[in-house]
C-alpha positions in Angstrom: -28.1 11.4 17.4 -24.8 12.1 15.8 -21.5 11.4 17.5 -19.5 14.6 17.5 -16.1 12.9 16.9 -17.4 10.6 14.1 -16.7 13.1 11.3 -13.2 13.8 12.5 -12.5 10.1 13.0 -13.6 9.6 9.3 -11.0 12.2 8.2 -8.3 10.5 10.2 -9.1 7.1 8.6 -9.0 8.7 5.1 -5.7 10.3 5.9 -4.2 7.1 7.2 -5.5 5.2 4.0 -4.2 8.0 1.8 -0.7 7.8 3.4 -0.5 4.1 2.7 -1.6 4.6 -0.9 1.1 7.2 -1.4 3.7 5.0 0.3 2.9 2.1 -2.1 3.5 4.4 -5.1 7.2 4.3 -4.2 7.2 0.6 -5.2 7.3 1.7 -8.9 10.3 3.9 -8.3 12.5 1.3 -6.7 15.7 0.8 -8.6 16.1 -2.9 -7.9 14.1 -6.0 -7.0 15.5 -6.3 -3.5 14.5 -2.7 -2.5 11.0 -3.3 -4.1 10.5 -6.4 -2.1 11.6 -4.7 1.1 9.4 -1.7 0.5 6.4 -4.0 -0.1 7.2 -6.0 3.0 7.2 -2.9 5.1 4.1 -1.5 3.4 2.2 -4.7 3.8 3.0 -4.9 7.5 1.8 -1.3 7.9 -1.3 -1.9 5.8 -2.4 -5.1 7.6 -1.9 -3.5 11.0 -3.8 -0.3 10.1 -7.2 -1.5 11.4 -8.7 -0.2 8.2 -10.7 -3.0 6.6 -10.5 -1.7 3.0 -6.8 -1.2 3.3 -6.3 -4.7 4.7 -8.4 -6.2 2.0 -6.4 -4.4 -0.7 -3.1 -5.4 0.9 -4.0 -9.0 0.8 -5.1 -8.8 -2.8 -1.8 -7.1 -3.8 0.2 -9.7 -1.9 -1.6 -12.5 -3.9 -0.4 -10.7 -7.1 2.9 -9.5 -5.9 5.2 -11.7 -8.0 3.3 -10.5 -11.1 3.9 -6.9 -10.0 7.7 -7.6 -9.6 7.8 -9.1 -13.1 6.0 -6.2 -14.6 8.2 -3.6 -12.8 11.3 -5.4 -14.0 10.0 -5.4 -17.6 9.2 -1.7 -17.5 12.7 -0.8 -16.2 14.3 -3.0 -18.8 12.7 -1.2 -21.7 12.3 2.3 -20.5 
């Protein structure tokens, strides 16, 4: 037996995950390190409170590598 709301619930979850993905893209557009750190802090809070297991897992992985991402972003902005 199928649950009638299961399909629409799946769409909502995809929409919520997609929104967090798009919000994280703004990290690469930050003009300085302080704004990048604040954006990530806000995004991380949102992601870890999303109740979406794949998003939470990805957020924790990105946090482990965050300092490397800051270094890379600084390097790109310096030479572009």
